[in-house]
DSSP file (Angstrom, degrees, kcal/mol; ACC not computed):
  #  RESIDUE AA STRUCTURE BP1 BP2  ACC     N-H-->O    O-->H-N    N-H-->O    O-->H-N    TCO  KAPPA ALPHA  PHI   PSI    X-CA   Y-CA   Z-CA
    1    1 A M     >        0   0    0      0, 0.0     4,-2.3     0, 0.0     5,-0.2   0.000 360.0 360.0 360.0 -41.0   93.6  114.4   96.5
    2    2 A F  H  >  +     0   0    0      1,-0.2     4,-2.6     2,-0.2     5,-0.2   0.899 360.0  52.0 -60.8 -42.4   91.0  113.1   94.1
    3    3 A P  H  > S+     0   0    0      0, 0.0     4,-2.4     0, 0.0    -1,-0.2   0.881 109.8  50.6 -61.2 -35.9   89.7  116.6   93.2
    4    4 A I  H  > S+     0   0    0      2,-0.2     4,-2.5     1,-0.2    -2,-0.2   0.940 112.0  45.7 -65.9 -46.3   93.2  117.7   92.4
    5    5 A L  H  X S+     0   0    0     -4,-2.3     4,-2.7     2,-0.2     5,-0.2   0.907 112.4  51.6 -63.8 -41.0   93.9  114.7   90.1
    6    6 A L  H  X S+     0   0    0     -4,-2.6     4,-1.1     1,-0.2    -1,-0.2   0.924 110.4  49.0 -59.8 -44.8   90.5  115.2   88.4
    7    7 A L  H  X S+     0   0    0     -4,-2.4     4,-3.2    -5,-0.2     3,-0.3   0.904 111.5  49.2 -62.9 -41.2   91.3  118.8   87.8
    8    8 A L  H  X S+     0   0    0     -4,-2.5     4,-2.2     1,-0.2    -2,-0.2   0.910 108.5  52.7 -63.6 -41.8   94.7  117.9   86.3
    9    9 A F  H  < S+     0   0    0     -4,-2.7    -1,-0.2     1,-0.2    -2,-0.2   0.717 117.9  38.9 -66.9 -19.9   93.2  115.3   84.0
   10   10 A I  H  X S+     0   0    0     -4,-1.1     4,-1.2    -3,-0.3    -2,-0.2   0.870 120.3  41.0 -92.5 -47.4   90.8  117.9   82.7
   11   11 A L  H  X S+     0   0    0     -4,-3.2     4,-2.7    -5,-0.2     5,-0.3   0.893 107.1  58.4 -73.2 -42.0   93.0  121.0   82.6
   12   12 A V  H  X S+     0   0    0     -4,-2.2     4,-2.6    -5,-0.3     5,-0.2   0.932 108.4  44.7 -59.8 -48.9   96.2  119.5   81.2
   13   13 A P  H  > S+     0   0    0      0, 0.0     4,-2.8     0, 0.0    -1,-0.2   0.898 113.1  52.5 -62.3 -37.5   94.6  118.1   78.0
   14   14 A I  H  X S+     0   0    0     -4,-1.2     4,-2.1     2,-0.2    -2,-0.2   0.925 112.0  44.3 -63.9 -43.2   92.7  121.4   77.4
   15   15 A V  H  X S+     0   0    0     -4,-2.7     4,-2.4     2,-0.2    -1,-0.2   0.911 113.9  51.3 -65.4 -42.1   95.9  123.5   77.8
   16   16 A E  H  X S+     0   0    0     -4,-2.6     4,-2.9    -5,-0.3    -2,-0.2   0.916 109.6  49.2 -62.4 -43.4   97.8  121.0   75.5
   17   17 A I  H  X S+     0   0    0     -4,-2.8     4,-2.3     1,-0.2    -1,-0.2   0.923 110.8  50.4 -63.1 -42.0   95.1  121.2   72.8
   18   18 A G  H  X S+     0   0    0     -4,-2.1     4,-2.3    -5,-0.2    -1,-0.2   0.906 111.5  47.7 -62.0 -40.3   95.2  125.0   72.9
   19   19 A L  H  X S+     0   0    0     -4,-2.4     4,-3.2     2,-0.2     5,-0.4   0.908 109.4  53.6 -67.4 -40.3   99.0  125.0   72.6
   20   20 A F  H  X S+     0   0    0     -4,-2.9     4,-2.8     1,-0.2     5,-0.2   0.930 110.5  47.9 -57.6 -43.7   98.8  122.5   69.7
   21   21 A I  H  X S+     0   0    0     -4,-2.3     4,-2.1     2,-0.2    -2,-0.2   0.935 115.0  44.3 -63.3 -46.3   96.3  124.8   67.9
   22   22 A Q  H  X S+     0   0    0     -4,-2.3     4,-1.6     2,-0.2    -2,-0.2   0.954 119.2  40.7 -64.6 -50.0   98.5  127.9   68.5
   23   23 A V  H  X>S+     0   0    0     -4,-3.2     4,-3.4     1,-0.2     5,-0.6   0.899 115.2  52.4 -68.1 -39.1  101.8  126.3   67.5
   24   24 A G  H  X5S+     0   0    0     -4,-2.8     4,-1.5    -5,-0.4    -1,-0.2   0.880 109.3  49.7 -63.1 -37.1  100.2  124.4   64.6
   25   25 A G  H  <5S+     0   0    0     -4,-2.1    -1,-0.2    -5,-0.2    -2,-0.2   0.826 118.4  39.7 -67.9 -32.2   98.8  127.7   63.3
   26   26 A F  H  <5S+     0   0    0     -4,-1.6    -2,-0.2    -5,-0.2    -3,-0.2   0.912 132.1  20.4 -84.8 -45.4  102.1  129.4   63.6
   27   27 A L  H  <5S-     0   0    0     -4,-3.4     4,-0.2     1,-0.2    -3,-0.2   0.720 109.7-109.1 -98.3 -24.6  104.5  126.6   62.4
   28   28 A G     X< -     0   0    0     -4,-1.5     4,-1.8    -5,-0.6    -1,-0.2  -0.263  31.5 -80.9 106.0 160.3  102.2  124.3   60.4
   29   29 A V  H  > S+     0   0    0      2,-0.2     4,-2.5     1,-0.2     5,-0.2   0.938 123.9  44.9 -67.3 -49.4  100.9  120.9   61.1
   30   30 A W  H  > S+     0   0    0      1,-0.2     4,-2.5     2,-0.2    -1,-0.2   0.866 113.2  50.1 -68.6 -36.4  103.8  118.8   60.1
   31   31 A T  H  > S+     0   0    0     -4,-0.2     4,-2.5     2,-0.2    -1,-0.2   0.901 111.3  50.1 -65.7 -39.6  106.4  120.9   61.8
   32   32 A T  H  X S+     0   0    0     -4,-1.8     4,-2.1     2,-0.2    -2,-0.2   0.927 112.1  46.9 -64.0 -46.4  104.3  120.8   65.0
   33   33 A I  H  X S+     0   0    0     -4,-2.5     4,-2.2     1,-0.2     5,-0.2   0.918 112.8  49.7 -64.9 -41.8  104.1  116.9   64.8
   34   34 A F  H  X S+     0   0    0     -4,-2.5     4,-2.9     1,-0.2    -1,-0.2   0.911 109.5  52.0 -60.2 -42.8  107.8  116.7   64.1
   35   35 A L  H  X S+     0   0    0     -4,-2.5     4,-2.4     1,-0.2    -1,-0.2   0.882 109.3  49.0 -63.0 -39.2  108.6  118.9   67.1
   36   36 A V  H  X S+     0   0    0     -4,-2.1     4,-1.6     2,-0.2    -1,-0.2   0.922 115.0  44.2 -66.6 -44.1  106.4  116.8   69.4
   37   37 A I  H  X S+     0   0    0     -4,-2.2     4,-2.2     2,-0.2    -2,-0.2   0.894 113.1  52.6 -67.4 -40.2  108.2  113.5   68.2
   38   38 A F  H  X S+     0   0    0     -4,-2.9     4,-2.8    -5,-0.2     5,-0.3   0.931 108.8  48.4 -61.6 -46.4  111.6  115.2   68.4
   39   39 A T  H  X S+     0   0    0     -4,-2.4     4,-2.5     1,-0.2    -1,-0.2   0.865 110.3  52.5 -64.8 -33.6  111.1  116.4   72.0
   40   40 A A  H  X S+     0   0    0     -4,-1.6     4,-2.2     2,-0.2    -1,-0.2   0.924 112.5  44.7 -66.4 -41.8  109.9  112.9   73.0
   41   41 A L  H  X S+     0   0    0     -4,-2.2     4,-2.0     2,-0.2    -2,-0.2   0.923 116.3  44.8 -67.0 -45.6  113.1  111.3   71.5
   42   42 A I  H  X S+     0   0    0     -4,-2.8     4,-2.5     1,-0.2     5,-0.2   0.917 113.7  51.5 -63.9 -42.6  115.5  113.8   72.9
   43   43 A G  H  X S+     0   0    0     -4,-2.5     4,-2.7    -5,-0.3     5,-0.2   0.910 108.3  50.6 -62.2 -43.1  113.7  113.6   76.3
   44   44 A A  H  X S+     0   0    0     -4,-2.2     4,-1.9     1,-0.2    -1,-0.2   0.902 111.5  48.7 -62.2 -40.8  114.0  109.8   76.4
   45   45 A S  H  X S+     0   0    0     -4,-2.0     4,-2.1     2,-0.2    -1,-0.2   0.908 112.9  47.0 -64.4 -43.0  117.7  110.0   75.6
   46   46 A L  H  X S+     0   0    0     -4,-2.5     4,-2.8     1,-0.2     5,-0.3   0.888 109.8  53.3 -69.0 -38.2  118.3  112.6   78.3
   47   47 A V  H  X S+     0   0    0     -4,-2.7     4,-2.3    -5,-0.2    -1,-0.2   0.912 109.1  50.7 -61.5 -41.0  116.2  110.6   80.9
   48   48 A R  H  X S+     0   0    0     -4,-1.9     4,-2.1    -5,-0.2    -2,-0.2   0.947 113.5  42.6 -62.3 -49.8  118.4  107.6   80.2
   49   49 A S  H  X S+     0   0    0     -4,-2.1     4,-1.9     1,-0.2    -2,-0.2   0.909 117.2  46.4 -67.8 -40.7  121.7  109.4   80.6
   50   50 A Q  H  X S+     0   0    0     -4,-2.8     4,-2.3     1,-0.2    -1,-0.2   0.874 111.1  53.9 -68.2 -34.7  120.6  111.3   83.7
   51   51 A G  H  X S+     0   0    0     -4,-2.3     4,-2.5    -5,-0.3    -2,-0.2   0.900 108.1  48.9 -64.9 -41.1  119.1  108.1   85.2
   52   52 A I  H  X S+     0   0    0     -4,-2.1     4,-2.4     2,-0.2    -1,-0.2   0.905 111.6  49.6 -65.2 -40.9  122.4  106.3   84.8
   53   53 A A  H  X S+     0   0    0     -4,-1.9     4,-1.8     2,-0.2    -2,-0.2   0.902 111.9  48.5 -65.1 -39.2  124.3  109.2   86.4
   54   54 A T  H  X S+     0   0    0     -4,-2.3     4,-2.3     2,-0.2    -2,-0.2   0.911 110.1  51.7 -65.5 -42.5  121.8  109.2   89.3
   55   55 A L  H  X S+     0   0    0     -4,-2.5     4,-2.3     1,-0.2    -2,-0.2   0.914 109.5  49.4 -61.8 -42.8  122.2  105.4   89.7
   56   56 A L  H  X S+     0   0    0     -4,-2.4     4,-2.1     1,-0.2    -1,-0.2   0.864 109.9  52.0 -64.4 -34.7  126.0  105.7   89.8
   57   57 A S  H  X S+     0   0    0     -4,-1.8     4,-2.3     2,-0.2    -2,-0.2   0.881 108.7  50.5 -66.3 -39.0  125.6  108.5   92.4
   58   58 A V  H  X S+     0   0    0     -4,-2.3     4,-2.4     2,-0.2    -2,-0.2   0.928 110.9  48.7 -64.8 -44.9  123.3  106.3   94.6
   59   59 A Q  H  X S+     0   0    0     -4,-2.3     4,-2.2     1,-0.2    -2,-0.2   0.900 111.0  50.9 -61.7 -40.8  125.9  103.4   94.4
   60   60 A S  H  X S+     0   0    0     -4,-2.1     4,-1.4     2,-0.2    -1,-0.2   0.925 111.2  47.2 -61.0 -47.1  128.7  105.8   95.3
   61   61 A R  H  <>S+     0   0    0     -4,-2.3     5,-2.6     1,-0.2     4,-0.3   0.899 111.8  51.3 -65.3 -40.7  126.8  107.1   98.4
   62   62 A L  H ><5S+     0   0    0     -4,-2.4     3,-1.3     1,-0.2    -1,-0.2   0.884 106.7  53.4 -62.3 -39.3  125.9  103.5   99.5
   63   63 A Q  H 3<5S+     0   0    0     -4,-2.2    -1,-0.2     1,-0.3    -2,-0.2   0.809 106.6  53.2 -65.0 -29.7  129.5  102.5   99.2
   64   64 A Q  T 3<5S-     0   0    0     -4,-1.4    -1,-0.3    -3,-0.2    -2,-0.2   0.481 120.2-111.4 -82.4  -2.7  130.5  105.4  101.5
   65   65 A G  T < 5S+     0   0    0     -3,-1.3    70,-0.3    -4,-0.3     2,-0.3   0.667  75.0 131.8  82.4  18.2  127.9  104.2  104.0
   66   66 A E      < -     0   0    0     -5,-2.6    -1,-0.3    -6,-0.2    -2,-0.1  -0.693  63.8-114.8-102.4 155.2  125.6  107.2  103.5
   67   67 A L        -     0   0    0     -2,-0.3     2,-1.9    65,-0.2     3,-0.4  -0.796  22.0-150.4 -87.9 115.2  121.9  107.1  102.9
   68   68 A P     >  +     0   0    0      0, 0.0     4,-2.1     0, 0.0     5,-0.2  -0.290  42.3 145.2 -86.0  58.1  121.3  108.4   99.3
   69   69 A A  H  > S+     0   0    0     -2,-1.9     4,-2.4     1,-0.2     5,-0.2   0.931  70.4  48.5 -61.1 -47.7  117.9  109.9  100.0
   70   70 A Q  H  > S+     0   0    0     -3,-0.4     4,-2.5     1,-0.2    -1,-0.2   0.899 111.6  49.8 -61.8 -40.6  118.3  112.9   97.7
   71   71 A Q  H  > S+     0   0    0      2,-0.2     4,-2.0     1,-0.2    -1,-0.2   0.858 109.7  51.2 -66.5 -35.4  119.5  110.7   94.8
   72   72 A I  H  X S+     0   0    0     -4,-2.1     4,-2.0     2,-0.2    -2,-0.2   0.920 110.7  48.3 -67.7 -42.9  116.6  108.4   95.3
   73   73 A V  H  X S+     0   0    0     -4,-2.4     4,-2.3     1,-0.2    -2,-0.2   0.910 111.6  50.4 -62.2 -42.2  114.1  111.3   95.2
   74   74 A E  H  X S+     0   0    0     -4,-2.5     4,-2.1     1,-0.2    -1,-0.2   0.856 107.0  54.8 -65.5 -34.2  115.8  112.6   92.1
   75   75 A G  H  X S+     0   0    0     -4,-2.0     4,-1.7     2,-0.2    -1,-0.2   0.907 108.9  47.4 -63.6 -41.3  115.6  109.1   90.5
   76   76 A V  H  X S+     0   0    0     -4,-2.0     4,-2.0     1,-0.2    -2,-0.2   0.910 110.8  52.5 -65.0 -40.5  111.8  109.1   91.0
   77   77 A M  H  X S+     0   0    0     -4,-2.3     4,-2.7     1,-0.2    -2,-0.2   0.868 105.5  54.4 -63.7 -35.0  111.7  112.6   89.6
   78   78 A L  H  X S+     0   0    0     -4,-2.1     4,-2.2     2,-0.2    -1,-0.2   0.880 106.5  51.7 -65.9 -35.6  113.6  111.4   86.5
   79   79 A A  H  X S+     0   0    0     -4,-1.7     4,-1.9     2,-0.2    -2,-0.2   0.908 110.8  47.8 -65.3 -39.3  110.9  108.7   86.0
   80   80 A V  H  X S+     0   0    0     -4,-2.0     4,-2.5     2,-0.2    -2,-0.2   0.906 110.4  52.6 -63.9 -42.5  108.2  111.4   86.3
   81   81 A A  H  X S+     0   0    0     -4,-2.7     4,-2.6     1,-0.2    -2,-0.2   0.885 106.8  53.3 -59.8 -39.7  110.2  113.6   83.8
   82   82 A G  H  X S+     0   0    0     -4,-2.2     4,-2.0     2,-0.2    -1,-0.2   0.901 109.7  47.5 -63.1 -41.9  110.3  110.6   81.4
   83   83 A V  H  X S+     0   0    0     -4,-1.9     4,-1.3     1,-0.2    -2,-0.2   0.921 112.4  49.5 -63.5 -43.3  106.5  110.3   81.6
   84   84 A L  H  < S+     0   0    0     -4,-2.5    -2,-0.2     1,-0.2    -1,-0.2   0.896 112.1  47.9 -62.5 -41.0  106.1  114.0   81.0
   85   85 A L  H  < S+     0   0    0     -4,-2.6    -1,-0.2     1,-0.2    -2,-0.2   0.833 111.4  49.5 -71.6 -32.2  108.4  114.0   78.0
   86   86 A L  H  < S+     0   0    0     -4,-2.0    -1,-0.2    -5,-0.2    -2,-0.2   0.693  91.8  90.6 -80.3 -17.9  106.8  110.9   76.4
   87   87 A T  S  < S-     0   0    0     -4,-1.3     2,-0.2    -5,-0.2     6,-0.1  -0.677  91.0-113.9 -76.4 124.8  103.3  112.5   76.8
   88   88 A P  S    S+     0   0    0      0, 0.0     2,-0.2     0, 0.0    -2,-0.1  -0.402  72.1  83.7 -64.4 128.5  102.6  114.5   73.7
   89   89 A G  S  > S-     0   0    0     -2,-0.2     4,-1.0    -4,-0.2   -73,-0.1  -0.646  71.7-117.8 151.7 153.8  102.3  118.2   74.4
   90   90 A F  H  > S+     0   0    0     -2,-0.2     4,-2.0   -74,-0.2     5,-0.1   0.833 109.9  50.8 -84.8 -35.0  104.4  121.3   74.8
   91   91 A M  H  > S+     0   0    0      2,-0.2     4,-2.4     1,-0.2     5,-0.2   0.931 113.2  45.4 -68.3 -45.6  103.5  122.1   78.4
   92   92 A T  H  > S+     0   0    0      1,-0.2     4,-2.4     2,-0.2    -1,-0.2   0.861 112.5  52.5 -66.9 -33.6  104.3  118.5   79.6
   93   93 A D  H  X S+     0   0    0     -4,-1.0     4,-2.5     2,-0.2    -1,-0.2   0.906 109.3  49.2 -65.8 -41.5  107.5  118.6   77.6
   94   94 A T  H  X S+     0   0    0     -4,-2.0     4,-2.1     2,-0.2    -2,-0.2   0.927 112.6  46.6 -64.0 -44.8  108.5  121.9   79.2
   95   95 A L  H  X S+     0   0    0     -4,-2.4     4,-2.1     1,-0.2    -1,-0.2   0.906 112.7  50.9 -63.9 -41.1  107.9  120.6   82.7
   96   96 A G  H  X S+     0   0    0     -4,-2.4     4,-1.5     1,-0.2    -2,-0.2   0.898 109.5  49.9 -60.8 -42.4  109.8  117.4   81.8
   97   97 A M  H  X S+     0   0    0     -4,-2.5     4,-1.2     2,-0.2    -1,-0.2   0.876 108.5  52.8 -65.5 -37.8  112.8  119.4   80.6
   98   98 A I  H >< S+     0   0    0     -4,-2.1     3,-0.6     1,-0.2     7,-0.3   0.931 110.1  47.7 -64.0 -44.1  112.8  121.5   83.7
   99   99 A V  H 3< S+     0   0    0     -4,-2.1    -1,-0.2     1,-0.2    -2,-0.2   0.795 107.1  59.0 -67.0 -27.2  112.9  118.4   85.9
  100  100 A L  H 3< S+     0   0    0     -4,-1.5    -1,-0.2    -5,-0.2    -2,-0.2   0.793  83.2  92.8 -72.4 -27.7  115.7  116.9   83.7
  101  101 A L  S <X S-     0   0    0     -4,-1.2     4,-2.2    -3,-0.6     5,-0.2  -0.499  78.8-133.9 -70.8 133.0  118.0  119.8   84.4
  102  102 A P  H  > S+     0   0    0      0, 0.0     4,-2.3     0, 0.0     5,-0.2   0.877  97.4  48.9 -58.7 -44.3  120.3  118.9   87.4
  103  103 A K  H  > S+     0   0    0      2,-0.2     4,-2.3     1,-0.2     5,-0.2   0.960 114.8  41.8 -65.3 -52.8  120.0  122.2   89.3
  104  104 A P  H  > S+     0   0    0      0, 0.0     4,-2.7     0, 0.0     5,-0.2   0.892 114.8  53.4 -60.7 -35.8  116.2  122.6   89.2
  105  105 A R  H  X S+     0   0    0     -4,-2.2     4,-2.4    -7,-0.3    -2,-0.2   0.905 109.3  47.9 -64.7 -40.7  115.9  118.9   90.0
  106  106 A A  H  X S+     0   0    0     -4,-2.3     4,-2.3    -5,-0.2    -1,-0.2   0.905 112.8  48.5 -65.5 -42.1  118.1  119.2   93.0
  107  107 A I  H  X S+     0   0    0     -4,-2.3     4,-2.1     2,-0.2    -2,-0.2   0.924 113.6  46.1 -65.7 -44.2  116.2  122.2   94.3
  108  108 A I  H  X S+     0   0    0     -4,-2.7     4,-2.4     2,-0.2    -2,-0.2   0.898 111.9  52.3 -64.0 -40.9  112.8  120.5   93.8
  109  109 A A  H  X S+     0   0    0     -4,-2.4     4,-2.5     2,-0.2    -2,-0.2   0.911 108.8  49.6 -62.1 -43.3  114.1  117.3   95.5
  110  110 A K  H  X S+     0   0    0     -4,-2.3     4,-1.7     1,-0.2    -1,-0.2   0.916 111.7  48.9 -63.7 -41.9  115.3  119.2   98.5
  111  111 A Q  H  X S+     0   0    0     -4,-2.1     4,-1.4     1,-0.2    -2,-0.2   0.903 111.8  48.9 -63.4 -40.9  111.9  121.0   98.8
  112  112 A L  H  X S+     0   0    0     -4,-2.4     4,-1.4     1,-0.2    -2,-0.2   0.897 109.9  51.6 -65.2 -39.9  110.1  117.6   98.5
  113  113 A M  H  < S+     0   0    0     -4,-2.5    -1,-0.2     1,-0.2    -2,-0.2   0.824 106.7  54.2 -68.5 -30.3  112.4  116.1  101.2
  114  114 A K  H  < S+     0   0    0     -4,-1.7    -1,-0.2     1,-0.2    -2,-0.2   0.863 112.0  44.9 -68.4 -34.3  111.7  119.0  103.6
  115  115 A R  H  < S+     0   0    0     -4,-1.4     2,-0.5    -5,-0.1    -2,-0.2   0.710 106.1  66.9 -82.7 -22.0  107.9  118.4  103.2
  116  116 A V     <  -     0   0    0     -4,-1.4     2,-0.5    -5,-0.1    -1,-0.1  -0.891  66.0-159.6-108.3 125.8  108.0  114.6  103.5
  117  117 A Q        -     0   0    0     -2,-0.5     2,-0.6    11,-0.0    -3,-0.1  -0.903   6.9-155.6-103.3 128.7  109.0  113.0  106.8
  118  118 A V        -     0   0    0     -2,-0.5     2,-0.5    -5,-0.1    11,-0.3  -0.910   2.6-157.6-106.2 122.1  110.1  109.4  106.7
  119  119 A N        -     0   0    0     -2,-0.6     9,-0.1     9,-0.1     3,-0.1  -0.862  15.1-137.2 -99.1 128.2  109.8  107.2  109.8
  120  120 A G        -     0   0    0      7,-0.6     2,-0.1    -2,-0.5     6,-0.0  -0.352  28.7 -94.1 -76.8 162.8  112.1  104.2  110.0
  121  121 A M        -     0   0    0      1,-0.1     2,-1.7    -2,-0.1     4,-0.3  -0.415  37.2-112.1 -71.7 153.3  110.9  100.9  111.1
  122  122 A H  S    S+     0   0    0      1,-0.2     4,-0.1     2,-0.1    -1,-0.1  -0.603  72.0 128.5 -88.7  79.7  111.4  100.1  114.8
  123  123 A S  S    S-     0   0    0     -2,-1.7    -1,-0.2     2,-0.7     3,-0.1  -0.018  90.3 -70.3-126.5  31.1  114.0   97.4  114.3
  124  124 A G  S    S+     0   0    0      1,-0.2     2,-0.3    -3,-0.1    -2,-0.1   0.179 115.0  64.7 105.5 -19.7  116.9   98.5  116.6
  125  125 A F        -     0   0    0     -4,-0.3    -2,-0.7    12,-0.1     2,-0.4  -0.974  69.9-137.9-134.4 155.3  118.1  101.5  114.6
  126  126 A H        -     0   0    0     -2,-0.3     2,-0.6     8,-0.1    -4,-0.1  -0.881   6.9-152.7-113.6 140.3  116.5  104.8  113.8
  127  127 A T        +     0   0    0     -2,-0.4    -7,-0.6    -6,-0.1     2,-0.5  -0.953  17.1 174.0-113.5 115.9  116.6  106.6  110.5
  128  128 A N    >   -     0   0    0     -2,-0.6     3,-1.8     4,-0.1    -9,-0.1  -0.989  37.5-113.3-120.3 124.4  116.3  110.3  110.6
  129  129 A A  T 3  S+     0   0    0     -2,-0.5    -2,-0.0   -11,-0.3   -10,-0.0  -0.290  97.9   9.2 -59.3 131.9  116.7  112.2  107.4
  130  130 A G  T 3  S+     0   0    0      2,-0.2    -1,-0.3   -63,-0.1     3,-0.1   0.594  97.0 109.2  79.7  11.2  119.8  114.3  107.4
  131  131 A Q  S <  S-     0   0    0     -3,-1.8    -3,-0.1     1,-0.4     2,-0.1  -0.226  83.6 -96.2-117.4  45.6  121.3  113.0  110.7
  132  132 A G  S    S-     0   0    0    -65,-0.1    -1,-0.4    -5,-0.1   -65,-0.2  -0.361  78.5  -7.2  86.5-160.0  124.3  111.0  109.5
  133  133 A N    >   -     0   0    0      1,-0.1     3,-1.2    -3,-0.1   -67,-0.1  -0.630  50.6-157.5 -80.6 119.6  124.6  107.4  108.8
  134  134 A P  T 3  S+     0   0    0      0, 0.0     4,-0.2     0, 0.0    -1,-0.1   0.631  90.2  62.9 -73.4 -10.9  121.5  105.4  109.9
  135  135 A F  T 3  S+     0   0    0    -70,-0.3     2,-0.2     2,-0.1   -69,-0.1   0.514  83.5  93.4 -92.7  -6.0  123.6  102.2  110.1
  136  136 A Q  S <  S-     0   0    0     -3,-1.2     2,-0.5     1,-0.1     0, 0.0  -0.561  94.6 -93.1 -81.6 153.7  125.8  103.5  112.9
  137  137 A N        -     0   0    0     -2,-0.2    -1,-0.1     1,-0.2    -2,-0.1  -0.547  35.6-171.3 -70.0 117.0  124.8  102.8  116.5
  138  138 A Q        +     0   0    0     -2,-0.5     2,-0.2    -4,-0.2    -1,-0.2   0.407  44.0 124.8 -89.6   2.3  122.7  105.7  117.7
  139  139 A D        -     0   0    0      1,-0.1    -2,-0.1     2,-0.1   -14,-0.0  -0.446  45.8-163.5 -68.6 128.8  122.7  104.4  121.3
  140  140 A K        -     0   0    0     -2,-0.2    -1,-0.1     0, 0.0    -2,-0.0   0.219  55.2 -92.0 -97.0  13.3  124.0  107.0  123.7
  141  141 A G  S    S+     0   0    0      3,-0.1     4,-0.1     1,-0.0    -2,-0.1   0.592  98.0 114.3  90.9  10.6  124.6  104.4  126.5
  142  142 A D  S    S+     0   0    0      2,-0.1     2,-0.2     0, 0.0    -3,-0.0   0.208  70.4  52.0-100.0  16.7  121.2  104.8  128.2
  143  143 A G  S    S-     0   0    0      0, 0.0     2,-0.3     0, 0.0    -4,-0.0  -0.790  94.8 -78.1-137.6-180.0  120.1  101.3  127.4
  144  144 A N        -     0   0    0     -2,-0.2     2,-0.5     2,-0.0    -2,-0.1  -0.654  35.9-155.0 -85.7 139.4  121.2   97.7  127.7
  145  145 A V        -     0   0    0     -2,-0.3     2,-0.5    -4,-0.1    -1,-0.0  -0.970   7.4-165.1-115.8 126.2  123.7   96.4  125.3
  146  146 A F        -     0   0    0     -2,-0.5     2,-0.4     2,-0.0    -2,-0.0  -0.946   2.0-166.7-114.3 125.2  123.8   92.6  124.7
  147  147 A E        +     0   0    0     -2,-0.5     2,-0.3     2,-0.0    -2,-0.0  -0.843  20.7 146.8-107.7 151.0  126.7   91.0  123.0
  148  148 A G        -     0   0    0     -2,-0.4     2,-0.3     2,-0.0    -2,-0.0  -0.979  36.2-122.0-166.5 174.0  126.7   87.5  121.7
  149  149 A E        -     0   0    0     -2,-0.3     2,-0.3     2,-0.0    -2,-0.0  -0.903  20.3-163.8-125.9 156.5  127.8   85.1  119.1
  150  150 A F        -     0   0    0     -2,-0.3     2,-0.4     2,-0.0    -2,-0.0  -0.957   8.4-150.9-138.4 159.3  125.9   82.9  116.7
  151  151 A E        -     0   0    0     -2,-0.3     2,-0.5     2,-0.0    -2,-0.0  -0.998  17.8-133.5-132.5 128.8  126.7   79.9  114.6
  152  152 A K        -     0   0    0     -2,-0.4     2,-0.3     1,-0.0    -2,-0.0  -0.693  22.4-155.6 -83.7 126.5  124.9   79.2  111.3
  153  153 A K        -     0   0    0     -2,-0.5     5,-0.0     1,-0.1     2,-0.0  -0.783  16.5-115.3-102.0 146.4  123.8   75.6  111.0
  154  154 A D    >   -     0   0    0     -2,-0.3     3,-1.0     1,-0.1     4,-0.1  -0.275  28.1-109.3 -71.1 163.3  123.2   73.9  107.7
  155  155 A D  G >  S+     0   0    0      1,-0.2     3,-1.2     2,-0.2     4,-0.2   0.736 116.3  67.8 -64.7 -23.9  119.7   72.7  106.7
  156  156 A Q  G >  S+     0   0    0      1,-0.2     3,-0.6     2,-0.1    -1,-0.2   0.807  98.8  52.0 -65.9 -28.8  120.9   69.1  107.3
  157  157 A D  G X  S+     0   0    0     -3,-1.0     3,-1.1     1,-0.2    -1,-0.2   0.389  80.3  95.1 -90.2   4.2  121.1   69.8  111.0
  158  158 A K  G <  S+     0   0    0     -3,-1.2    -1,-0.2     1,-0.3    -2,-0.1   0.737  82.3  53.0 -71.0 -20.4  117.6   71.2  111.4
  159  159 A D  G <  S+     0   0    0     -3,-0.6    -1,-0.3    -4,-0.2     2,-0.2   0.552  93.4  92.5 -89.6  -6.7  116.2   67.9  112.5
  160  160 A R  S <  S-     0   0    0     -3,-1.1    -3,-0.0     1,-0.1     0, 0.0  -0.529  71.1-140.5 -84.6 152.5  118.8   67.5  115.2
  161  161 A L              0   0    0     -2,-0.2    -1,-0.1     1,-0.2    -4,-0.0   0.785 360.0 360.0 -79.8 -30.1  118.2   68.6  118.8
  162  162 A N              0   0    0     -5,-0.0    -1,-0.2     0, 0.0    -5,-0.0   0.423 360.0 360.0 -95.4 360.0  121.8   69.9  119.3
């Protein structure tokens, strides 16, 4: 992982500098600077609106009792898109804009979710991505079921034996 990050930290600025030189030679210095600032402002605005839409989608899925895994991944991708758009450069702005578009973002999120396996904690229920509601009882009757009642006691009663 470290060699890949090192390569990215070296190659991305080199490509961006080359693009700045090419675009600056074609459009001029001030137009290029304006274009970089303009894309950062537009990108920040789009990240905000898309982020709010994703948050509303997460809340809707949670209210329906579903696990909003795709929406959470898309939310993280929106944060990455925001960083890419605020980073000065044409290549990072292009990548950020691609991630901002809903269709490519959904496709990339699905591909990421296929590659990443999430193991739930062993706390009585199992979470398997794409297999329904993780909060429903997944027990098929092959184990012991214990029913019981509980009573919540106030902190005043903690010193009592009963």
